[in-house]
All heavy atoms as a GROMACS GRO file, in nm:
protein
  629
    1MET      N    1  10.286  11.012   8.803
    1MET     CA    2  10.244  10.881   8.821
    1MET      C    3  10.148  10.843   8.694
    1MET      O    4  10.074  10.931   8.642
    1MET     CB    5  10.150  10.867   8.937
    1MET     CG    6  10.088  10.738   8.972
    1MET     SD    7  10.037  10.710   9.127
    1MET     CE    8   9.876  10.789   9.127
    2SER      N    9  10.164  10.727   8.640
    2SER     CA   10  10.080  10.681   8.532
    2SER      C   11   9.928  10.683   8.583
    2SER      O   12   9.906  10.649   8.686
    2SER     CB   13  10.121  10.534   8.496
    2SER     OG   14  10.036  10.497   8.399
    3GLU      N   15   9.837  10.693   8.488
    3GLU     CA   16   9.707  10.709   8.515
    3GLU      C   17   9.648  10.556   8.540
    3GLU      O   18   9.537  10.556   8.599
    3GLU     CB   19   9.630  10.762   8.409
    3GLU     CG   20   9.654  10.922   8.403
    3GLU     CD   21   9.574  10.990   8.300
    3GLU    OE1   22   9.455  10.938   8.261
    3GLU    OE2   23   9.616  11.091   8.254
    4ARG      N   24   9.706  10.451   8.494
    4ARG     CA   25   9.662  10.319   8.498
    4ARG      C   26   9.765  10.237   8.551
    4ARG      O   27   9.889  10.235   8.509
    4ARG     CB   28   9.617  10.278   8.356
    4ARG     CG   29   9.535  10.161   8.345
    4ARG     CD   30   9.462  10.141   8.215
    4ARG     NE   31   9.554  10.099   8.125
    4ARG     CZ   32   9.588   9.962   8.097
    4ARG    NH1   33   9.537   9.873   8.179
    4ARG    NH2   34   9.667   9.922   8.011
    5PHE      N   35   9.731  10.142   8.642
    5PHE     CA   36   9.825  10.045   8.695
    5PHE      C   37   9.825   9.931   8.602
    5PHE      O   38   9.736   9.843   8.602
    5PHE     CB   39   9.782   9.993   8.835
    5PHE     CG   40   9.890   9.923   8.908
    5PHE    CD1   41  10.011   9.965   8.939
    5PHE    CD2   42   9.850   9.797   8.936
    5PHE    CE1   43  10.101   9.881   9.002
    5PHE    CE2   44   9.943   9.704   8.999
    5PHE     CZ   45  10.058   9.761   9.025
    6ASP      N   46   9.934   9.907   8.519
    6ASP     CA   47   9.942   9.798   8.418
    6ASP      C   48  10.066   9.720   8.433
    6ASP      O   49  10.125   9.670   8.339
    6ASP     CB   50   9.939   9.881   8.280
    6ASP     CG   51  10.052   9.956   8.271
    6ASP    OD1   52  10.132   9.977   8.352
    6ASP    OD2   53  10.069  10.006   8.143
    7ILE      N   54  10.106   9.688   8.551
    7ILE     CA   55  10.232   9.628   8.571
    7ILE      C   56  10.250   9.486   8.505
    7ILE      O   57  10.344   9.443   8.448
    7ILE     CB   58  10.260   9.611   8.727
    7ILE    CG1   59  10.416   9.580   8.750
    7ILE    CG2   60  10.174   9.514   8.798
    7ILE    CD1   61  10.452   9.608   8.896
    8GLU      N   62  10.142   9.409   8.516
    8GLU     CA   63  10.137   9.286   8.450
    8GLU      C   64  10.150   9.289   8.301
    8GLU      O   65  10.211   9.202   8.227
    8GLU     CB   66  10.020   9.186   8.503
    8GLU     CG   67  10.022   9.150   8.634
    8GLU     CD   68   9.915   9.053   8.667
    8GLU    OE1   69   9.816   9.109   8.708
    8GLU    OE2   70   9.924   8.928   8.646
    9GLU      N   71  10.085   9.400   8.242
    9GLU     CA   72  10.092   9.409   8.102
    9GLU      C   73  10.213   9.456   8.049
    9GLU      O   74  10.253   9.432   7.935
    9GLU     CB   75   9.979   9.511   8.060
    9GLU     CG   76   9.833   9.470   8.088
    9GLU     CD   77   9.732   9.569   8.065
    9GLU    OE1   78   9.760   9.676   7.997
    9GLU    OE2   79   9.614   9.550   8.121
   10ARG      N   80  10.284   9.533   8.137
   10ARG     CA   81  10.418   9.594   8.096
   10ARG      C   82  10.523   9.478   8.078
   10ARG      O   83  10.605   9.484   7.990
   10ARG     CB   84  10.458   9.698   8.185
   10ARG     CG   85  10.378   9.826   8.175
   10ARG     CD   86  10.424   9.925   8.278
   10ARG     NE   87  10.546   9.980   8.243
   10ARG     CZ   88  10.611  10.068   8.312
   10ARG    NH1   89  10.569  10.107   8.425
   10ARG    NH2   90  10.722  10.109   8.277
   11TRP      N   91  10.517   9.397   8.177
   11TRP     CA   92  10.629   9.290   8.181
   11TRP      C   93  10.558   9.140   8.208
   11TRP      O   94  10.590   9.087   8.307
   11TRP     CB   95  10.723   9.322   8.295
   11TRP     CG   96  10.804   9.438   8.268
   11TRP    CD1   97  10.876   9.479   8.175
   11TRP    CD2   98  10.776   9.565   8.353
   11TRP    NE1   99  10.922   9.611   8.182
   11TRP    CE2  100  10.862   9.664   8.292
   11TRP    CE3  101  10.708   9.593   8.468
   11TRP    CZ2  102  10.869   9.791   8.355
   11TRP    CZ3  103  10.716   9.720   8.514
   11TRP    CH2  104  10.811   9.819   8.466
   12PRO      N  105  10.484   9.099   8.121
   12PRO     CA  106  10.408   8.974   8.135
   12PRO      C  107  10.508   8.851   8.163
   12PRO      O  108  10.469   8.758   8.234
   12PRO     CB  109  10.338   8.955   8.014
   12PRO     CG  110  10.395   9.043   7.915
   12PRO     CD  111  10.457   9.159   7.980
   13GLU      N  112  10.627   8.858   8.091
   13GLU     CA  113  10.720   8.747   8.113
   13GLU      C  114  10.768   8.731   8.254
   13GLU      O  115  10.799   8.614   8.290
   13GLU     CB  116  10.839   8.760   8.006
   13GLU     CG  117  10.937   8.879   8.053
   13GLU     CD  118  10.891   9.020   8.016
   13GLU    OE1  119  10.780   9.033   7.972
   13GLU    OE2  120  10.969   9.111   8.038
   14LEU      N  121  10.758   8.838   8.326
   14LEU     CA  122  10.803   8.820   8.472
   14LEU      C  123  10.698   8.752   8.555
   14LEU      O  124  10.732   8.696   8.659
   14LEU     CB  125  10.836   8.954   8.528
   14LEU     CG  126  10.954   9.034   8.458
   14LEU    CD1  127  10.969   9.169   8.512
   14LEU    CD2  128  11.090   8.946   8.455
   15PHE      N  129  10.578   8.762   8.518
   15PHE     CA  130  10.458   8.710   8.600
   15PHE      C  131  10.424   8.559   8.552
   15PHE      O  132  10.363   8.504   8.626
   15PHE     CB  133  10.340   8.790   8.582
   15PHE     CG  134  10.370   8.926   8.663
   15PHE    CD1  135  10.413   9.043   8.602
   15PHE    CD2  136  10.311   8.941   8.792
   15PHE    CE1  137  10.434   9.147   8.673
   15PHE    CE2  138  10.334   9.060   8.858
   15PHE     CZ  139  10.398   9.161   8.795
   16GLU      N  140  10.466   8.520   8.437
   16GLU     CA  141  10.427   8.390   8.371
   16GLU      C  142  10.460   8.263   8.467
   16GLU      O  143  10.386   8.189   8.494
   16GLU     CB  144  10.490   8.367   8.242
   16GLU     CG  145  10.424   8.448   8.138
   16GLU     CD  146  10.498   8.428   7.996
   16GLU    OE1  147  10.577   8.348   7.984
   16GLU    OE2  148  10.464   8.507   7.899
   17PRO      N  149  10.586   8.273   8.535
   17PRO     CA  150  10.614   8.146   8.622
   17PRO      C  151  10.556   8.166   8.754
   17PRO      O  152  10.576   8.060   8.829
   17PRO     CB  153  10.768   8.162   8.628
   17PRO     CG  154  10.813   8.303   8.587
   17PRO     CD  155  10.711   8.370   8.513
   18LEU      N  156  10.484   8.260   8.786
   18LEU     CA  157  10.417   8.274   8.919
   18LEU      C  158  10.289   8.190   8.940
   18LEU      O  159  10.217   8.186   8.841
   18LEU     CB  160  10.401   8.413   8.953
   18LEU     CG  161  10.516   8.518   8.960
   18LEU    CD1  162  10.484   8.645   8.998
   18LEU    CD2  163  10.631   8.455   9.052
   19THR      N  164  10.263   8.147   9.054
   19THR     CA  165  10.128   8.089   9.076
   19THR      C  166  10.033   8.206   9.095
   19THR      O  167  10.080   8.328   9.110
   19THR     CB  168  10.134   8.004   9.209
   19THR    OG1  169  10.151   8.099   9.325
   19THR    CG2  170  10.238   7.892   9.204
   20ALA      N  171   9.903   8.187   9.108
   20ALA     CA  172   9.807   8.280   9.117
   20ALA      C  173   9.826   8.354   9.246
   20ALA      O  174   9.813   8.487   9.254
   20ALA     CB  175   9.665   8.220   9.107
   21VAL      N  176   9.852   8.287   9.346
   21VAL     CA  177   9.882   8.348   9.486
   21VAL      C  178   9.996   8.440   9.482
   21VAL      O  179   9.992   8.563   9.527
   21VAL     CB  180   9.889   8.235   9.599
   21VAL    CG1  181   9.926   8.310   9.728
   21VAL    CG2  182   9.762   8.176   9.606
   22GLN      N  183  10.107   8.401   9.418
   22GLN     CA  184  10.236   8.476   9.415
   22GLN      C  185  10.207   8.596   9.317
   22GLN      O  186  10.252   8.702   9.358
   22GLN     CB  187  10.346   8.397   9.341
   22GLN     CG  188  10.400   8.276   9.436
   22GLN     CD  189  10.481   8.177   9.358
   22GLN    OE1  190  10.470   8.164   9.233
   22GLN    NE2  191  10.567   8.116   9.422
   23ARG      N  192  10.135   8.579   9.217
   23ARG     CA  193  10.106   8.693   9.125
   23ARG      C  194  10.021   8.796   9.199
   23ARG      O  195  10.062   8.917   9.198
   23ARG     CB  196  10.028   8.637   9.005
   23ARG     CG  197   9.998   8.746   8.907
   23ARG     CD  198   9.917   8.682   8.795
   23ARG     NE  199   9.982   8.586   8.729
   23ARG     CZ  200  10.011   8.573   8.601
   23ARG    NH1  201   9.978   8.684   8.521
   23ARG    NH2  202  10.083   8.475   8.558
   24GLU      N  203   9.928   8.754   9.272
   24GLU     CA  204   9.849   8.842   9.345
   24GLU      C  205   9.924   8.917   9.462
   24GLU      O  206   9.919   9.039   9.471
   24GLU     CB  207   9.735   8.783   9.417
   24GLU     CG  208   9.629   8.875   9.484
   24GLU     CD  209   9.569   8.973   9.402
   24GLU    OE1  210   9.551   8.965   9.282
   24GLU    OE2  211   9.538   9.097   9.458
   25SER      N  212  10.017   8.868   9.514
   25SER     CA  213  10.092   8.931   9.619
   25SER      C  214  10.192   9.030   9.563
   25SER      O  215  10.211   9.136   9.617
   25SER     CB  216  10.188   8.814   9.697
   25SER     OG  217  10.104   8.726   9.763
   26VAL      N  218  10.250   8.999   9.455
   26VAL     CA  219  10.343   9.078   9.383
   26VAL      C  220  10.260   9.202   9.342
   26VAL      O  221  10.293   9.321   9.364
   26VAL     CB  222  10.428   9.008   9.265
   26VAL    CG1  223  10.500   9.126   9.187
   26VAL    CG2  224  10.519   8.914   9.328
   27VAL      N  225  10.155   9.180   9.261
   27VAL     CA  226  10.078   9.292   9.208
   27VAL      C  227  10.024   9.377   9.327
   27VAL      O  228  10.030   9.510   9.321
   27VAL     CB  229   9.958   9.232   9.135
   27VAL    CG1  230   9.860   9.343   9.106
   27VAL    CG2  231   9.998   9.176   9.005
   28GLN      N  232   9.987   9.315   9.444
   28GLN     CA  233   9.934   9.398   9.550
   28GLN      C  234  10.040   9.482   9.611
   28GLN      O  235  10.017   9.606   9.639
   28GLN     CB  236   9.876   9.310   9.661
   28GLN     CG  237   9.806   9.394   9.762
   28GLN     CD  238   9.686   9.483   9.708
   28GLN    OE1  239   9.596   9.430   9.637
   28GLN    NE2  240   9.682   9.603   9.749
   29ALA      N  241  10.164   9.429   9.639
   29ALA     CA  242  10.269   9.506   9.675
   29ALA      C  243  10.307   9.625   9.600
   29ALA      O  244  10.335   9.746   9.658
   29ALA     CB  245  10.402   9.416   9.696
   30PHE      N  246  10.305   9.609   9.470
   30PHE     CA  247  10.339   9.716   9.385
   30PHE      C  248  10.213   9.823   9.367
   30PHE      O  249  10.234   9.938   9.349
   30PHE     CB  250  10.373   9.678   9.246
   30PHE     CG  251  10.510   9.619   9.231
   30PHE    CD1  252  10.554   9.493   9.204
   30PHE    CD2  253  10.626   9.700   9.261
   30PHE    CE1  254  10.669   9.447   9.200
   30PHE    CE2  255  10.753   9.656   9.263
   30PHE     CZ  256  10.782   9.528   9.236
   31ALA      N  257  10.090   9.765   9.373
   31ALA     CA  258   9.978   9.849   9.379
   31ALA      C  259   9.973   9.950   9.479
   31ALA      O  260   9.937  10.067   9.483
   31ALA     CB  261   9.849   9.762   9.362
   32ASP      N  262  10.010   9.902   9.608
   32ASP     CA  263  10.008   9.987   9.717
   32ASP      C  264  10.102  10.095   9.708
   32ASP      O  265  10.079  10.215   9.732
   32ASP     CB  266  10.033   9.906   9.858
   32ASP     CG  267   9.936   9.804   9.896
   32ASP    OD1  268   9.820   9.821   9.843
   32ASP    OD2  269   9.963   9.722   9.970
   33ALA      N  270  10.226  10.073   9.659
   33ALA     CA  271  10.335  10.175   9.633
   33ALA      C  272  10.296  10.265   9.522
   33ALA      O  273  10.316  10.381   9.529
   33ALA     CB  274  10.455  10.101   9.600
   34TRP      N  275  10.232  10.207   9.414
   34TRP     CA  276  10.180  10.294   9.303
   34TRP      C  277  10.076  10.400   9.340
   34TRP      O  278  10.090  10.518   9.314
   34TRP     CB  279  10.129  10.198   9.202
   34TRP     CG  280  10.086  10.273   9.080
   34TRP    CD1  281  10.167  10.321   8.967
   34TRP    CD2  282   9.939  10.308   9.042
   34TRP    NE1  283  10.081  10.384   8.883
   34TRP    CE2  284   9.944  10.371   8.914
   34TRP    CE3  285   9.820  10.288   9.101
   34TRP    CZ2  286   9.832  10.415   8.857
   34TRP    CZ3  287   9.709  10.334   9.038
   34TRP    CH2  288   9.716  10.392   8.917
   35HIS      N  289   9.983  10.352   9.436
   35HIS     CA  290   9.891  10.450   9.493
   35HIS      C  291   9.955  10.564   9.573
   35HIS      O  292   9.887  10.667   9.590
   35HIS     CB  293   9.772  10.375   9.571
   35HIS     CG  294   9.684  10.302   9.486
   35HIS    ND1  295   9.595  10.368   9.405
   35HIS    CD2  296   9.663  10.175   9.466
   35HIS    CE1  297   9.517  10.284   9.335
   35HIS    NE2  298   9.561  10.154   9.375
   36GLU      N  299  10.067  10.546   9.620
   36GLU     CA  300  10.143  10.638   9.702
   36GLU      C  301  10.214  10.720   9.615
   36GLU      O  302  10.292  10.818   9.660
   36GLU     CB  303  10.223  10.570   9.806
   36GLU     CG  304  10.161  10.498   9.905
   36GLU     CD  305  10.071  10.587   9.997
   36GLU    OE1  306  10.115  10.707  10.029
   36GLU    OE2  307   9.948  10.550  10.030
   37GLY      N  308  10.234  10.695   9.482
   37GLY     CA  309  10.304  10.783   9.391
   37GLY      C  310  10.430  10.721   9.327
   37GLY      O  311  10.494  10.784   9.247
   38TRP      N  312  10.467  10.602   9.372
   38TRP     CA  313  10.583  10.540   9.319
   38TRP      C  314  10.565  10.447   9.201
   38TRP      O  315  10.465  10.374   9.201
   38TRP     CB  316  10.650  10.454   9.436
   38TRP     CG  317  10.782  10.393   9.401
   38TRP    CD1  318  10.894  10.446   9.366
   38TRP    CD2  319  10.799  10.256   9.380
   38TRP    NE1  320  11.001  10.348   9.328
   38TRP    CE2  321  10.926  10.218   9.336
   38TRP    CE3  322  10.716  10.138   9.388
   38TRP    CZ2  323  10.989  10.101   9.315
   38TRP    CZ3  324  10.777  10.006   9.359
   38TRP    CH2  325  10.912   9.999   9.323
   39VAL      N  326  10.645  10.463   9.094
   39VAL     CA  327  10.627  10.382   8.969
   39VAL      C  328  10.749  10.286   8.964
   39VAL      O  329  10.858  10.337   8.953
   39VAL     CB  330  10.620  10.478   8.844
   39VAL    CG1  331  10.596  10.389   8.733
   39VAL    CG2  332  10.492  10.569   8.856
   40PRO      N  333  10.726  10.160   8.971
   40PRO     CA  334  10.837  10.061   8.968
   40PRO      C  335  10.889  10.052   8.820
   40PRO      O  336  10.816  10.076   8.723
   40PRO     CB  337  10.774   9.932   9.022
   40PRO     CG  338  10.620   9.949   8.984
   40PRO     CD  339  10.593  10.105   8.997
   41ASN      N  340  11.024  10.014   8.820
   41ASN     CA  341  11.077   9.985   8.688
   41ASN      C  342  11.090   9.840   8.678
   41ASN      O  343  11.055   9.772   8.765
   41ASN     CB  344  11.215  10.057   8.686
   41ASN     CG  345  11.314  10.018   8.782
   41ASN    OD1  346  11.315   9.900   8.820
   41ASN    ND2  347  11.386  10.115   8.828
   42ARG      N  348  11.143   9.788   8.561
   42ARG     CA  349  11.145   9.659   8.522
   42ARG      C  350  11.225   9.577   8.631
   42ARG      O  351  11.193   9.467   8.674
   42ARG     CB  352  11.193   9.633   8.384
   42ARG     CG  353  11.188   9.477   8.357
   42ARG     CD  354  11.247   9.458   8.214
   42ARG     NE  355  11.213   9.324   8.172
   42ARG     CZ  356  11.258   9.210   8.223
   42ARG    NH1  357  11.338   9.210   8.326
   42ARG    NH2  358  11.220   9.084   8.175
   43GLU      N  359  11.337   9.642   8.675
   43GLU     CA  360  11.432   9.572   8.765
   43GLU      C  361  11.369   9.550   8.908
   43GLU      O  362  11.379   9.444   8.960
   43GLU     CB  363  11.557   9.655   8.787
   43GLU     CG  364  11.664   9.585   8.856
   43GLU     CD  365  11.796   9.655   8.858
   43GLU    OE1  366  11.807   9.772   8.808
   43GLU    OE2  367  11.894   9.608   8.884
   44ASP      N  368  11.278   9.652   8.942
   44ASP     CA  369  11.206   9.638   9.066
   44ASP      C  370  11.124   9.518   9.066
   44ASP      O  371  11.109   9.440   9.159
   44ASP     CB  372  11.121   9.754   9.091
   44ASP     CG  373  11.211   9.881   9.120
   44ASP    OD1  374  11.304   9.877   9.192
   44ASP    OD2  375  11.162   9.993   9.074
   45VAL      N  376  11.042   9.508   8.950
   45VAL     CA  377  10.952   9.386   8.936
   45VAL      C  378  11.018   9.264   8.924
   45VAL      O  379  10.967   9.167   8.985
   45VAL     CB  380  10.856   9.434   8.810
   45VAL    CG1  381  10.755   9.314   8.788
   45VAL    CG2  382  10.774   9.561   8.825
   46GLU      N  383  11.127   9.265   8.840
   46GLU     CA  384  11.202   9.133   8.831
   46GLU      C  385  11.254   9.087   8.964
   46GLU      O  386  11.240   8.966   8.999
   46GLU     CB  387  11.311   9.160   8.728
   46GLU     CG  388  11.385   9.027   8.718
   46GLU     CD  389  11.505   9.042   8.618
   46GLU    OE1  390  11.529   9.162   8.577
   46GLU    OE2  391  11.551   8.939   8.558
   47ASN      N  392  11.302   9.172   9.042
   47ASN     CA  393  11.351   9.140   9.180
   47ASN      C  394  11.242   9.071   9.269
   47ASN      O  395  11.264   8.971   9.332
   47ASN     CB  396  11.423   9.244   9.247
   47ASN     CG  397  11.545   9.289   9.181
   47ASN    OD1  398  11.614   9.213   9.121
   47ASN    ND2  399  11.590   9.415   9.204
   48LEU      N  400  11.128   9.142   9.268
   48LEU     CA  401  11.019   9.097   9.356
   48LEU      C  402  10.964   8.965   9.297
   48LEU      O  403  10.932   8.872   9.377
   48LEU     CB  404  10.912   9.189   9.381
   48LEU     CG  405  10.814   9.161   9.490
   48LEU    CD1  406  10.881   9.127   9.622
   48LEU    CD2  407  10.714   9.272   9.496
   49THR      N  408  10.950   8.955   9.165
   49THR     CA  409  10.899   8.833   9.120
   49THR      C  410  10.991   8.714   9.136
   49THR      O  411  10.948   8.598   9.167
   49THR     CB  412  10.859   8.830   8.966
   49THR    OG1  413  10.971   8.877   8.893
   49THR    CG2  414  10.733   8.937   8.939
   50ASP      N  415  11.110   8.749   9.123
   50ASP     CA  416  11.229   8.642   9.145
   50ASP      C  417  11.209   8.604   9.299
   50ASP      O  418  11.223   8.469   9.325
   50ASP     CB  419  11.372   8.693   9.133
   50ASP     CG  420  11.411   8.696   8.982
   50ASP    OD1  421  11.325   8.639   8.899
   50ASP    OD2  422  11.508   8.748   8.953
   51ARG      N  423  11.196   8.674   9.389
   51ARG     CA  424  11.172   8.657   9.530
   51ARG      C  425  11.050   8.569   9.549
   51ARG      O  426  11.050   8.470   9.620
   51ARG     CB  427  11.186   8.777   9.615
   51ARG     CG  428  11.153   8.759   9.761
   51ARG     CD  429  11.275   8.678   9.826
   51ARG     NE  430  11.247   8.668   9.973
   51ARG     CZ  431  11.250   8.547  10.024
   51ARG    NH1  432  11.258   8.436   9.961
   51ARG    NH2  433  11.214   8.544  10.156
   52ALA      N  434  10.938   8.627   9.492
   52ALA     CA  435  10.812   8.547   9.507
   52ALA      C  436  10.815   8.404   9.474
   52ALA      O  437  10.764   8.319   9.536
   52ALA     CB  438  10.706   8.612   9.433
   53ARG      N  439  10.894   8.371   9.358
   53ARG     CA  440  10.893   8.243   9.306
   53ARG      C  441  11.014   8.158   9.363
   53ARG      O  442  11.028   8.037   9.328
   53ARG     CB  443  10.894   8.233   9.154
   53ARG     CG  444  11.017   8.300   9.091
   53ARG     CD  445  10.995   8.293   8.936
   53ARG     NE  446  11.108   8.361   8.870
   53ARG     CZ  447  11.221   8.306   8.832
   53ARG    NH1  448  11.240   8.172   8.859
   53ARG    NH2  449  11.316   8.366   8.792
   54GLY      N  450  11.085   8.212   9.452
   54GLY     CA  451  11.192   8.143   9.516
   54GLY      C  452  11.324   8.127   9.440
   54GLY      O  453  11.403   8.047   9.481
   55ALA      N  454  11.346   8.205   9.336
   55ALA     CA  455  11.463   8.198   9.258
   55ALA      C  456  11.583   8.265   9.338
   55ALA      O  457  11.689   8.244   9.308
   55ALA     CB  458  11.448   8.269   9.128
   56ILE      N  459  11.541   8.359   9.430
   56ILE     CA  460  11.646   8.424   9.515
   56ILE      C  461  11.599   8.426   9.658
   56ILE      O  462  11.468   8.417   9.683
   56ILE     CB  463  11.673   8.564   9.466
   56ILE    CG1  464  11.546   8.659   9.477
   56ILE    CG2  465  11.741   8.571   9.328
   56ILE    CD1  466  11.581   8.812   9.450
   57ASP      N  467  11.681   8.444   9.752
   57ASP     CA  468  11.638   8.436   9.894
   57ASP      C  469  11.625   8.573   9.934
   57ASP      O  470  11.654   8.671   9.862
   57ASP     CB  471  11.732   8.349   9.978
   57ASP     CG  472  11.867   8.405   9.980
   57ASP    OD1  473  11.905   8.508   9.941
   57ASP    OD2  474  11.963   8.326  10.028
   58ARG      N  475  11.590   8.589  10.060
   58ARG     CA  476  11.563   8.728  10.121
   58ARG      C  477  11.697   8.807  10.116
   58ARG      O  478  11.695   8.925  10.086
   58ARG     CB  479  11.524   8.707  10.261
   58ARG     CG  480  11.482   8.842  10.321
   58ARG     CD  481  11.430   8.820  10.476
   58ARG     NE  482  11.391   8.942  10.537
   58ARG     CZ  483  11.476   9.033  10.605
   58ARG    NH1  484  11.605   8.995  10.609
   58ARG    NH2  485  11.424   9.140  10.653
   59GLU      N  486  11.807   8.749  10.137
   59GLU     CA  487  11.928   8.821  10.150
   59GLU      C  488  11.967   8.876  10.006
   59GLU      O  489  12.015   8.984  10.001
   59GLU     CB  490  12.036   8.734  10.204
   59GLU     CG  491  12.024   8.702  10.353
   59GLU     CD  492  11.921   8.611  10.390
   59GLU    OE1  493  11.881   8.515  10.299
   59GLU    OE2  494  11.869   8.619  10.507
   60GLU      N  495  11.950   8.785   9.910
   60GLU     CA  496  11.975   8.831   9.781
   60GLU      C  497  11.882   8.947   9.736
   60GLU      O  498  11.923   9.048   9.666
   60GLU     CB  499  11.975   8.723   9.672
   60GLU     CG  500  11.993   8.755   9.522
   60GLU     CD  501  12.128   8.818   9.489
   60GLU    OE1  502  12.222   8.820   9.574
   60GLU    OE2  503  12.149   8.888   9.396
   61TYR      N  504  11.759   8.930   9.772
   61TYR     CA  505  11.663   9.032   9.737
   61TYR      C  506  11.699   9.168   9.797
   61TYR      O  507  11.710   9.276   9.733
   61TYR     CB  508  11.519   9.001   9.783
   61TYR     CG  509  11.421   9.107   9.766
   61TYR    CD1  510  11.378   9.136   9.634
   61TYR    CD2  511  11.379   9.188   9.869
   61TYR    CE1  512  11.266   9.231   9.616
   61TYR    CE2  513  11.288   9.290   9.837
   61TYR     CZ  514  11.242   9.304   9.720
   61TYR     OH  515  11.143   9.406   9.700
   62LEU      N  516  11.740   9.167   9.925
   62LEU     CA  517  11.785   9.292   9.991
   62LEU      C  518  11.912   9.346   9.935
   62LEU      O  519  11.931   9.460   9.917
   62LEU     CB  520  11.797   9.264  10.139
   62LEU     CG  521  11.678   9.227  10.216
   62LEU    CD1  522  11.692   9.200  10.367
   62LEU    CD2  523  11.577   9.348  10.208
   63ARG      N  524  12.009   9.258   9.890
   63ARG     CA  525  12.134   9.298   9.831
   63ARG      C  526  12.107   9.376   9.710
   63ARG      O  527  12.155   9.484   9.684
   63ARG     CB  528  12.226   9.178   9.804
   63ARG     CG  529  12.357   9.221   9.753
   63ARG     CD  530  12.436   9.117   9.686
   63ARG     NE  531  12.377   9.064   9.559
   63ARG     CZ  532  12.368   9.140   9.442
   63ARG    NH1  533  12.425   9.262   9.438
   63ARG    NH2  534  12.314   9.086   9.338
   64ARG      N  535  12.014   9.315   9.624
   64ARG     CA  536  11.974   9.378   9.497
   64ARG      C  537  11.912   9.513   9.523
   64ARG      O  538  11.930   9.620   9.446
   64ARG     CB  539  11.886   9.282   9.416
   64ARG     CG  540  11.943   9.174   9.353
   64ARG     CD  541  11.847   9.090   9.281
   64ARG     NE  542  11.887   8.973   9.227
   64ARG     CZ  543  11.810   8.898   9.145
   64ARG    NH1  544  11.687   8.931   9.112
   64ARG    NH2  545  11.869   8.786   9.093
   65ALA      N  546  11.824   9.524   9.622
   65ALA     CA  547  11.749   9.634   9.653
   65ALA      C  548  11.854   9.752   9.696
   65ALA      O  549  11.845   9.880   9.657
   65ALA     CB  550  11.652   9.624   9.756
   66ASP      N  551  11.946   9.701   9.778
   66ASP     CA  552  12.047   9.800   9.816
   66ASP      C  553  12.137   9.852   9.704
   66ASP      O  554  12.169   9.968   9.700
   66ASP     CB  555  12.143   9.741   9.939
   66ASP     CG  556  12.076   9.723  10.057
   66ASP    OD1  557  11.974   9.777  10.084
   66ASP    OD2  558  12.126   9.649  10.146
   67ALA      N  559  12.173   9.760   9.619
   67ALA     CA  560  12.246   9.804   9.503
   67ALA      C  561  12.180   9.906   9.418
   67ALA      O  562  12.235  10.004   9.362
   67ALA     CB  563  12.295   9.678   9.426
   68MET      N  564  12.047   9.874   9.393
   68MET     CA  565  11.968   9.966   9.311
   68MET      C  566  11.953  10.104   9.376
   68MET      O  567  11.962  10.204   9.308
   68MET     CB  568  11.827   9.911   9.295
   68MET     CG  569  11.825   9.806   9.180
   68MET     SD  570  11.671   9.726   9.141
   68MET     CE  571  11.557   9.802   9.252
   69THR      N  572  11.944  10.114   9.509
   69THR     CA  573  11.945  10.229   9.578
   69THR      C  574  12.071  10.314   9.561
   69THR      O  575  12.078  10.433   9.542
   69THR     CB  576  11.920  10.211   9.731
   69THR    OG1  577  11.793  10.153   9.743
   69THR    CG2  578  11.917  10.336   9.806
   70GLU      N  579  12.191  10.240   9.563
   70GLU     CA  580  12.320  10.308   9.549
   70GLU      C  581  12.332  10.366   9.407
   70GLU      O  582  12.380  10.468   9.395
   70GLU     CB  583  12.437  10.208   9.573
   70GLU     CG  584  12.438  10.165   9.718
   70GLU     CD  585  12.469  10.291   9.826
   70GLU    OE1  586  12.543  10.378   9.775
   70GLU    OE2  587  12.400  10.291   9.921
   71VAL      N  588  12.278  10.285   9.309
   71VAL     CA  589  12.296  10.333   9.165
   71VAL      C  590  12.196  10.461   9.150
   71VAL      O  591  12.240  10.567   9.102
   71VAL     CB  592  12.239  10.229   9.071
   71VAL    CG1  593  12.218  10.288   8.932
   71VAL    CG2  594  12.344  10.114   9.062
   72GLN      N  595  12.072  10.467   9.223
   72GLN     CA  596  11.989  10.568   9.205
   72GLN      C  597  12.053  10.696   9.265
   72GLN      O  598  12.016  10.814   9.229
   72GLN     CB  599  11.858  10.536   9.264
   72GLN     CG  600  11.781  10.440   9.176
   72GLN     CD  601  11.659  10.388   9.240
   72GLN    OE1  602  11.636  10.412   9.363
   72GLN    NE2  603  11.585  10.300   9.178
   73ARG      N  604  12.116  10.670   9.374
   73ARG     CA  605  12.191  10.790   9.439
   73ARG      C  606  12.314  10.838   9.375
   73ARG      O  607  12.370  10.942   9.405
   73ARG     CB  608  12.230  10.753   9.589
   73ARG     CG  609  12.121  10.731   9.684
   73ARG     CD  610  12.167  10.696   9.814
   73ARG     NE  611  12.057  10.679   9.903
   73ARG     CZ  612  12.070  10.621  10.022
   73ARG    NH1  613  12.178  10.578  10.068
   73ARG    NH2  614  11.953  10.606  10.090
   74GLY      N  615  12.349  10.769   9.269
   74GLY     CA  616  12.470  10.814   9.179
   74GLY      C  617  12.594  10.767   9.243
   74GLY      O  618  12.699  10.830   9.200
   75ARG      N  619  12.603  10.662   9.316
   75ARG     CA  620  12.732  10.629   9.376
   75ARG      C  621  12.797  10.517   9.285
   75ARG      O  622  12.738  10.441   9.214
   75ARG     CB  623  12.716  10.577   9.517
   75ARG     CG  624  12.682  10.674   9.609
   75ARG     CD  625  12.655  10.633   9.743
   75ARG     NE  626  12.611  10.741   9.832
   75ARG     CZ  627  12.583  10.730   9.952
   75ARG    NH1  628  12.595  10.610  10.012
   75ARG    NH2  629  12.546  10.817  10.025
   0.00000   0.00000   0.00000
């Protein structure tokens, strides 16, 4: 696990279109997971920021998450 939680610094372009409330929600969601030892990648962050700003709906978010899981499992 990285010693410092720097998700907004790593991918600032993904956070630019978000409101302050949306940004805080996304950061908090990843911070909770990070404290448990999970380090998100860019695709994870892009998917959640897309969902937060309304670019994709819940079903598309879940479809993307499922697809990423399949890739990570090597299928």
